[in-house]
TIGU-332525 format. One record per residue (C-alpha): residue number from 0; residue in three letters; x, y, z. Coordinates in steps of 0.1 Angstrom, whole numbers, always signed. Example, Ala and Ser with C-alpha at 12.3 -4.5 7.8 and 13.67 -1.06 7.14 Angstrom:
# residues 2
+-----+------+-------+-------+-------+
|  nr | rest |    c1 |    c2 |    c3 |
+-----+------+-------+-------+-------+
|   0 |  ALA |  +123 |   -45 |   +78 |
|   1 |  SER |  +137 |   -11 |   +71 |
+-----+------+-------+-------+-------+
***
This chain:
# residues 338
+-----+------+-------+-------+-------+
|  nr | rest |    c1 |    c2 |    c3 |
+-----+------+-------+-------+-------+
|   0 |  UNK |  -248 |   +70 |  -219 |
|   1 |  UNK |  -225 |   +53 |  -194 |
|   2 |  UNK |  -194 |   +36 |  -208 |
|   3 |  UNK |  -191 |    -2 |  -207 |
|   4 |  UNK |  -166 |    -3 |  -179 |
|   5 |  UNK |  -185 |   +23 |  -158 |
|   6 |  UNK |  -217 |    +2 |  -161 |
|   7 |  UNK |  -197 |   -29 |  -151 |
|   8 |  UNK |  -181 |   -13 |  -120 |
|   9 |  UNK |  -214 |    +2 |  -109 |
|  10 |  UNK |  -231 |   -32 |  -110 |
|  11 |  UNK |  -204 |   -49 |   -88 |
|  12 |  UNK |  -197 |   -46 |   -51 |
|  13 |  UNK |  -168 |   -53 |   -26 |
|  14 |  UNK |  -185 |   -86 |   -18 |
|  15 |  UNK |  -180 |   -96 |   -55 |
|  16 |  UNK |  -143 |   -89 |   -53 |
|  17 |  UNK |  -138 |  -108 |   -20 |
|  18 |  UNK |  -158 |  -138 |   -33 |
|  19 |  UNK |  -132 |  -143 |   -61 |
|  20 |  UNK |  -101 |  -139 |   -39 |
|  21 |  UNK |   -79 |  -170 |   -42 |
|  22 |  UNK |   -71 |  -172 |    -5 |
|  23 |  UNK |   -94 |  -165 |   +24 |
|  24 |  UNK |   -71 |  -163 |   +54 |
|  25 |  UNK |   -84 |  -151 |   +88 |
|  26 |  UNK |   -78 |  -114 |   +97 |
|  27 |  UNK |   -47 |  -109 |  +118 |
|  28 |  UNK |   -50 |   -80 |  +141 |
|  29 |  UNK |   -33 |   -66 |  +172 |
|  30 |  UNK |   -45 |   -47 |  +203 |
|  31 |  UNK |   -35 |   -10 |  +207 |
|  32 |  UNK |   -20 |   -18 |  +241 |
|  33 |  UNK |    +5 |   -43 |  +226 |
|  34 |  UNK |   +41 |   -33 |  +224 |
|  35 |  UNK |   +60 |   -21 |  +194 |
|  36 |  UNK |   +82 |   -52 |  +196 |
|  37 |  UNK |   +50 |   -73 |  +193 |
|  38 |  UNK |   +42 |   -55 |  +161 |
|  39 |  UNK |   +76 |   -64 |  +147 |
|  40 |  UNK |   +70 |  -100 |  +157 |
|  41 |  UNK |   +35 |  -102 |  +143 |
|  42 |  UNK |   +45 |   -88 |  +109 |
|  43 |  UNK |   +75 |  -111 |  +106 |
|  44 |  UNK |   +59 |  -143 |  +119 |
|  45 |  UNK |   +29 |  -139 |   +96 |
|  46 |  UNK |   +49 |  -127 |   +66 |
|  47 |  UNK |   +27 |   -96 |   +62 |
|  48 |  UNK |   +33 |   -59 |   +56 |
|  49 |  UNK |    +6 |   -44 |   +77 |
|  50 |  UNK |   -18 |   -52 |  +106 |
|  51 |  UNK |   -50 |   -37 |  +118 |
|  52 |  UNK |   -49 |   -22 |  +153 |
|  53 |  UNK |   -79 |   -23 |  +176 |
|  54 |  UNK |   -91 |   -11 |  +210 |
|  55 |  UNK |  -119 |   -25 |  +231 |
|  56 |  UNK |  -151 |    -5 |  +233 |
|  57 |  UNK |  -183 |   -19 |  +248 |
|  58 |  UNK |  -166 |   -52 |  +251 |
|  59 |  UNK |  -160 |   -54 |  +214 |
|  60 |  UNK |  -131 |   -47 |  +190 |
|  61 |  UNK |  -130 |   -11 |  +177 |
|  62 |  UNK |  -105 |    -9 |  +148 |
|  63 |  UNK |   -86 |   +24 |  +149 |
|  64 |  UNK |   -57 |   +21 |  +123 |
|  65 |  UNK |   -37 |    -1 |  +100 |
|  66 |  UNK |    +0 |    -1 |  +110 |
|  67 |  UNK |   +28 |   -12 |   +86 |
|  68 |  UNK |   +66 |   -16 |   +86 |
|  69 |  UNK |   +70 |   +20 |   +73 |
|  70 |  UNK |   +52 |   +33 |  +104 |
|  71 |  UNK |   +77 |   +15 |  +125 |
|  72 |  UNK |  +107 |   +31 |  +107 |
|  73 |  UNK |   +91 |   +65 |  +108 |
|  74 |  UNK |   +87 |   +62 |  +145 |
|  75 |  UNK |  +123 |   +53 |  +149 |
|  76 |  UNK |  +134 |   +83 |  +128 |
|  77 |  UNK |  +113 |  +105 |  +151 |
|  78 |  UNK |  +134 |   +92 |  +180 |
|  79 |  UNK |  +166 |  +100 |  +163 |
|  80 |  UNK |  +175 |   +65 |  +153 |
|  81 |  UNK |  +197 |   +63 |  +122 |
|  82 |  UNK |  +208 |   +31 |  +104 |
|  83 |  UNK |  +241 |   +48 |   +96 |
|  84 |  UNK |  +251 |   +46 |  +132 |
|  85 |  UNK |  +250 |    +8 |  +132 |
|  86 |  UNK |  +228 |    +8 |  +163 |
|  87 |  UNK |  +195 |   -11 |  +170 |
|  88 |  UNK |  +163 |    +3 |  +184 |
|  89 |  UNK |  +164 |    +9 |  +222 |
|  90 |  UNK |  +145 |   -13 |  +246 |
|  91 |  UNK |  +124 |   +16 |  +258 |
|  92 |  UNK |  +110 |   +21 |  +223 |
|  93 |  UNK |  +103 |   -16 |  +218 |
|  94 |  UNK |   +84 |   -17 |  +250 |
|  95 |  UNK |   +61 |   +13 |  +241 |
|  96 |  UNK |   +25 |    +6 |  +232 |
|  97 |  UNK |   +16 |    +4 |  +195 |
|  98 |  UNK |    -6 |   +34 |  +201 |
|  99 |  UNK |   +24 |   +57 |  +196 |
| 100 |  UNK |   +26 |   +46 |  +159 |
| 101 |  UNK |    -9 |   +56 |  +150 |
| 102 |  UNK |    -7 |   +88 |  +130 |
| 103 |  UNK |   +30 |   +86 |  +123 |
| 104 |  UNK |   +24 |   +84 |   +86 |
| 105 |  UNK |    -5 |   +95 |   +63 |
| 106 |  UNK |   -15 |   +58 |   +59 |
| 107 |  UNK |   -19 |   +52 |   +97 |
| 108 |  UNK |   -35 |   +86 |  +105 |
| 109 |  UNK |   -70 |   +74 |   +94 |
| 110 |  UNK |   -86 |   +40 |   +92 |
| 111 |  UNK |  -107 |   +35 |   +61 |
| 112 |  UNK |  -135 |    +9 |   +64 |
| 113 |  UNK |  -164 |    -1 |   +42 |
| 114 |  UNK |  -191 |   -27 |   +41 |
| 115 |  UNK |  -194 |   -56 |   +16 |
| 116 |  UNK |  -223 |   -40 |    -3 |
| 117 |  UNK |  -202 |    -9 |   -12 |
| 118 |  UNK |  -203 |    -5 |   -51 |
| 119 |  UNK |  -170 |   -13 |   -67 |
| 120 |  UNK |  -168 |   +22 |   -82 |
| 121 |  UNK |  -168 |   +38 |   -47 |
| 122 |  UNK |  -142 |   +13 |   -35 |
| 123 |  UNK |  -119 |   +24 |   -63 |
| 124 |  UNK |  -126 |   +61 |   -54 |
| 125 |  UNK |  -115 |   +53 |   -18 |
| 126 |  UNK |   -83 |   +37 |   -31 |
| 127 |  UNK |   -73 |   +64 |   -55 |
| 128 |  UNK |   -85 |   +96 |   -39 |
| 129 |  UNK |   -72 |   +88 |    -5 |
| 130 |  UNK |   -40 |   +70 |   -16 |
| 131 |  UNK |   -46 |   +39 |    +6 |
| 132 |  UNK |   -36 |    +4 |    -5 |
| 133 |  UNK |   -59 |   -17 |   +17 |
| 134 |  UNK |   -93 |   -11 |   +33 |
| 135 |  UNK |  -109 |   -30 |   +62 |
| 136 |  UNK |  -142 |   -46 |   +52 |
| 137 |  UNK |  -166 |   -51 |   +81 |
| 138 |  UNK |  -200 |   -67 |   +79 |
| 139 |  UNK |  -212 |   -42 |  +105 |
| 140 |  UNK |  -194 |   -10 |  +113 |
| 141 |  UNK |  -199 |    -5 |  +150 |
| 142 |  UNK |  -207 |   +29 |  +166 |
| 143 |  UNK |  -176 |   +47 |  +178 |
| 144 |  UNK |  -170 |   +63 |  +212 |
| 145 |  UNK |  -186 |   +97 |  +212 |
| 146 |  UNK |  -212 |   +89 |  +186 |
| 147 |  UNK |  -248 |   +94 |  +197 |
| 148 |  UNK |  -255 |   +57 |  +188 |
| 149 |  UNK |  -226 |   +46 |  +209 |
| 150 |  UNK |  -238 |   +66 |  +239 |
| 151 |  UNK |  -272 |   +49 |  +237 |
| 152 |  UNK |  -256 |   +15 |  +235 |
| 153 |  UNK |  -235 |   +19 |  +267 |
| 154 |  UNK |  -261 |    +1 |  +288 |
| 155 |  UNK |  -271 |   -23 |  +261 |
| 156 |  UNK |  -260 |   -58 |  +254 |
| 157 |  UNK |  -223 |   -58 |  +246 |
| 158 |  UNK |  -215 |   -58 |  +209 |
| 159 |  UNK |  -199 |   -88 |  +192 |
| 160 |  UNK |  -165 |   -84 |  +176 |
| 161 |  UNK |  -169 |   -72 |  +140 |
| 162 |  UNK |  -160 |   -98 |  +114 |
| 163 |  UNK |  -134 |   -82 |   +92 |
| 164 |  UNK |  -114 |   -88 |   +60 |
| 165 |  UNK |   -89 |   -67 |   +42 |
| 166 |  UNK |   -95 |   -58 |    +5 |
| 167 |  UNK |   -65 |   -44 |   -14 |
| 168 |  UNK |   -58 |   -27 |   -46 |
| 169 |  UNK |   -42 |   -59 |   -59 |
| 170 |  UNK |   -75 |   -78 |   -52 |
| 171 |  UNK |   -93 |   -53 |   -74 |
| 172 |  UNK |   -67 |   -54 |  -102 |
| 173 |  UNK |   -70 |   -92 |  -103 |
| 174 |  UNK |  -108 |   -90 |  -103 |
| 175 |  UNK |  -107 |   -66 |  -133 |
| 176 |  UNK |   -84 |   -89 |  -152 |
| 177 |  UNK |  -108 |  -119 |  -146 |
| 178 |  UNK |  -136 |   -98 |  -161 |
| 179 |  UNK |  -116 |   -79 |  -188 |
| 180 |  UNK |  -141 |   -91 |  -214 |
| 181 |  UNK |  -167 |   -69 |  -197 |
| 182 |  UNK |  -147 |   -37 |  -196 |
| 183 |  UNK |  -149 |   -26 |  -232 |
| 184 |  UNK |  -126 |    -3 |  -253 |
| 185 |  UNK |  -109 |   +14 |  -222 |
| 186 |  UNK |   -84 |   -15 |  -223 |
| 187 |  UNK |   -72 |    -3 |  -257 |
| 188 |  UNK |   -59 |   +31 |  -245 |
| 189 |  UNK |   -21 |   +36 |  -243 |
| 190 |  UNK |    -6 |   +25 |  -210 |
| 191 |  UNK |   +15 |   +57 |  -208 |
| 192 |  UNK |   -17 |   +77 |  -202 |
| 193 |  UNK |   -20 |   +60 |  -168 |
| 194 |  UNK |   +14 |   +72 |  -156 |
| 195 |  UNK |    +8 |   +95 |  -126 |
| 196 |  UNK |   -30 |   +95 |  -133 |
| 197 |  UNK |   -39 |   +90 |   -96 |
| 198 |  UNK |   -20 |  +122 |   -87 |
| 199 |  UNK |   -48 |  +143 |  -100 |
| 200 |  UNK |   -68 |  +131 |   -70 |
| 201 |  UNK |   -40 |  +138 |   -45 |
| 202 |  UNK |   -44 |  +175 |   -39 |
| 203 |  UNK |   -53 |  +168 |    -2 |
| 204 |  UNK |   -18 |  +154 |    +3 |
| 205 |  UNK |    +5 |  +169 |   -23 |
| 206 |  UNK |    +9 |  +203 |   -37 |
| 207 |  UNK |    +7 |  +207 |   -75 |
| 208 |  UNK |   +44 |  +211 |   -80 |
| 209 |  UNK |   +52 |  +179 |   -61 |
| 210 |  UNK |   +25 |  +159 |   -79 |
| 211 |  UNK |   +37 |  +172 |  -113 |
| 212 |  UNK |   +73 |  +163 |  -104 |
| 213 |  UNK |   +64 |  +127 |   -94 |
| 214 |  UNK |   +44 |  +123 |  -126 |
| 215 |  UNK |   +73 |  +132 |  -149 |
| 216 |  UNK |  +104 |  +124 |  -129 |
| 217 |  UNK |  +102 |   +90 |  -110 |
| 218 |  UNK |  +121 |   +89 |   -77 |
| 219 |  UNK |  +153 |   +70 |   -81 |
| 220 |  UNK |  +186 |   +61 |   -64 |
| 221 |  UNK |  +218 |   +46 |   -79 |
| 222 |  UNK |  +230 |   +10 |   -75 |
| 223 |  UNK |  +258 |   +23 |   -52 |
| 224 |  UNK |  +234 |   +37 |   -26 |
| 225 |  UNK |  +225 |   +20 |    +7 |
| 226 |  UNK |  +190 |    +5 |   +11 |
| 227 |  UNK |  +182 |   +31 |   +37 |
| 228 |  UNK |  +187 |   +58 |   +11 |
| 229 |  UNK |  +158 |   +44 |    -8 |
| 230 |  UNK |  +134 |   +47 |   +22 |
| 231 |  UNK |  +146 |   +82 |   +28 |
| 232 |  UNK |  +140 |   +91 |    -8 |
| 233 |  UNK |  +105 |   +78 |    -6 |
| 234 |  UNK |   +99 |   +98 |   +25 |
| 235 |  UNK |  +112 |  +131 |   +11 |
| 236 |  UNK |   +96 |  +128 |   -23 |
| 237 |  UNK |   +62 |  +113 |   -11 |
| 238 |  UNK |   +68 |   +85 |   -36 |
| 239 |  UNK |   +56 |   +50 |   -29 |
| 240 |  UNK |   +87 |   +34 |   -45 |
| 241 |  UNK |  +120 |   +43 |   -60 |
| 242 |  UNK |  +137 |   +30 |   -92 |
| 243 |  UNK |  +173 |   +18 |   -88 |
| 244 |  UNK |  +193 |   +27 |  -118 |
| 245 |  UNK |  +228 |   +20 |  -131 |
| 246 |  UNK |  +255 |   +46 |  -141 |
| 247 |  UNK |  +237 |   +50 |  -174 |
| 248 |  UNK |  +203 |   +57 |  -158 |
| 249 |  UNK |  +189 |   +23 |  -169 |
| 250 |  UNK |  +164 |    +5 |  -147 |
| 251 |  UNK |  +180 |   -23 |  -127 |
| 252 |  UNK |  +157 |   -29 |   -97 |
| 253 |  UNK |  +131 |   -12 |   -75 |
| 254 |  UNK |  +125 |    -7 |   -38 |
| 255 |  UNK |   +93 |    +0 |   -19 |
| 256 |  UNK |   +78 |    -5 |   +16 |
| 257 |  UNK |   +72 |   -42 |    +6 |
| 258 |  UNK |  +110 |   -47 |    +9 |
| 259 |  UNK |  +107 |   -41 |   +46 |
| 260 |  UNK |   +89 |   -75 |   +49 |
| 261 |  UNK |  +106 |   -95 |   +77 |
| 262 |  UNK |  +126 |   -66 |   +91 |
| 263 |  UNK |  +129 |   -68 |  +128 |
| 264 |  UNK |  +150 |   -50 |  +154 |
| 265 |  UNK |  +180 |   -72 |  +150 |
| 266 |  UNK |  +180 |   -68 |  +112 |
| 267 |  UNK |  +174 |   -31 |  +110 |
| 268 |  UNK |  +212 |   -25 |  +104 |
| 269 |  UNK |  +209 |   -46 |   +72 |
| 270 |  UNK |  +193 |   -15 |   +56 |
| 271 |  UNK |  +228 |    +1 |   +56 |
| 272 |  UNK |  +241 |   -25 |   +31 |
| 273 |  UNK |  +242 |   -16 |    -6 |
| 274 |  UNK |  +207 |   -16 |   -19 |
| 275 |  UNK |  +213 |   -45 |   -44 |
| 276 |  UNK |  +229 |   -66 |   -18 |
| 277 |  UNK |  +200 |   -59 |    +6 |
| 278 |  UNK |  +174 |   -68 |   -21 |
| 279 |  UNK |  +192 |  -100 |   -31 |
| 280 |  UNK |  +191 |  -111 |    +6 |
| 281 |  UNK |  +153 |  -108 |    +5 |
| 282 |  UNK |  +151 |  -127 |   -29 |
| 283 |  UNK |  +171 |  -158 |   -22 |
| 284 |  UNK |  +202 |  -143 |   -38 |
| 285 |  UNK |  +184 |  -135 |   -71 |
| 286 |  UNK |  +176 |  -100 |   -81 |
| 287 |  UNK |  +141 |   -98 |   -96 |
| 288 |  UNK |  +137 |   -77 |  -126 |
| 289 |  UNK |  +110 |   -51 |  -120 |
| 290 |  UNK |   +80 |   -50 |  -142 |
| 291 |  UNK |   +82 |   -25 |  -170 |
| 292 |  UNK |   +64 |   -14 |  -201 |
| 293 |  UNK |   +69 |    +7 |  -232 |
| 294 |  UNK |   +47 |   +37 |  -241 |
| 295 |  UNK |   +30 |   +18 |  -269 |
| 296 |  UNK |   +17 |    -9 |  -246 |
| 297 |  UNK |   -21 |    -9 |  -240 |
| 298 |  UNK |   -39 |    -6 |  -207 |
| 299 |  UNK |   -51 |   -42 |  -212 |
| 300 |  UNK |   -15 |   -54 |  -215 |
| 301 |  UNK |    -5 |   -34 |  -185 |
| 302 |  UNK |   -34 |   -48 |  -164 |
| 303 |  UNK |   -25 |   -84 |  -174 |
| 304 |  UNK |   +12 |   -79 |  -166 |
| 305 |  UNK |    +4 |   -65 |  -131 |
| 306 |  UNK |   -21 |   -92 |  -122 |
| 307 |  UNK |    -3 |  -122 |  -135 |
| 308 |  UNK |   +31 |  -112 |  -120 |
| 309 |  UNK |   +16 |  -100 |   -87 |
| 310 |  UNK |   +31 |   -66 |   -94 |
| 311 |  UNK |   +24 |   -33 |   -75 |
| 312 |  UNK |   +36 |   -11 |  -103 |
| 313 |  UNK |   +51 |   -11 |  -138 |
| 314 |  UNK |   +79 |   +13 |  -148 |
| 315 |  UNK |   +74 |   +32 |  -181 |
| 316 |  UNK |  +108 |   +30 |  -198 |
| 317 |  UNK |  +123 |   +45 |  -229 |
| 318 |  UNK |  +143 |   +28 |  -257 |
| 319 |  UNK |  +174 |   +28 |  -234 |
| 320 |  UNK |  +156 |   +13 |  -205 |
| 321 |  UNK |  +156 |   +45 |  -185 |
| 322 |  UNK |  +125 |   +50 |  -163 |
| 323 |  UNK |  +104 |   +79 |  -176 |
| 324 |  UNK |   +73 |   +72 |  -155 |
| 325 |  UNK |   +59 |   +49 |  -128 |
| 326 |  UNK |   +25 |   +34 |  -132 |
| 327 |  UNK |   +11 |   +23 |   -98 |
| 328 |  UNK |   -20 |    +3 |   -91 |
| 329 |  UNK |   -36 |   +35 |   -80 |
| 330 |  UNK |   -29 |   +50 |  -114 |
| 331 |  UNK |   -45 |   +20 |  -132 |
| 332 |  UNK |   -76 |   +20 |  -110 |
| 333 |  UNK |   -80 |   +58 |  -113 |
| 334 |  UNK |   -82 |   +55 |  -151 |
| 335 |  UNK |  -115 |   +36 |  -147 |
| 336 |  UNK |  -129 |   +66 |  -129 |
| 337 |  UNK |  -122 |   +90 |  -157 |
+-----+------+-------+-------+-------+
***
């Protein structure tokens, strides 16, 4: 007999999640021929972290990837750019087409799409098993170049641009909280059981040793480190965030790709500032305390804390406030698949 939460998830779809989103902003996208500088400008002017990229096929938009600020920095590293040098990206790089960014990171190497009628269970599987944070929802997924259907449509009436919206892990977390009374006893399990839970689905991307290390030893840097060191630590450890700890190892702050919001070519060098100074500059001079929880917290309390505080993770800490685990949105969602 199916559990209460499994029955609920199987009865809901992506459309149900989207219908309860608080905001319904238009999809912001960018053409694959646009320049890298245009990507910087689009992310900053719209205060967003990522943007879908499309090409034209059969006179309609054909989405090929979702690019974020981390892709931009990865591309700069590939070109030998280093924040430590105090330089800024060269004009040649900024004038290159955004196409060079596609595939720079795991997130941009494959575009995940779905339709509104996809069951919620399958959406959660996409999020957790493929380690993606947002998926493009299209009313109609057009045939791609090279598909037999696309070949047959070459001489047909041109397609209309697909109507798209992004659905994120945060959207699903908030939806689950709104319906927590329908999820049953799963919300009573210890929050600590969710730490690293999604890593069991990550064999495609991480070897067993790396996955086990991330589960038991959260990536961290000290308060004396430059902000750039946090990004490098995420890159080398395959972590989505890093804890920032004091000399006693206690949790003080956190850093993730979200802290690249608003970074542009002229501000790249700011990443060489001490990490706490950099983070304060993004938070109007105030250092926000990262969300945390104790091992005895329940999954329901964890879910509530994440949704109500717009969090992307909660740090599992011991009695001395030292991080002993990191519970991501992917971890929480993957628990509902168990």
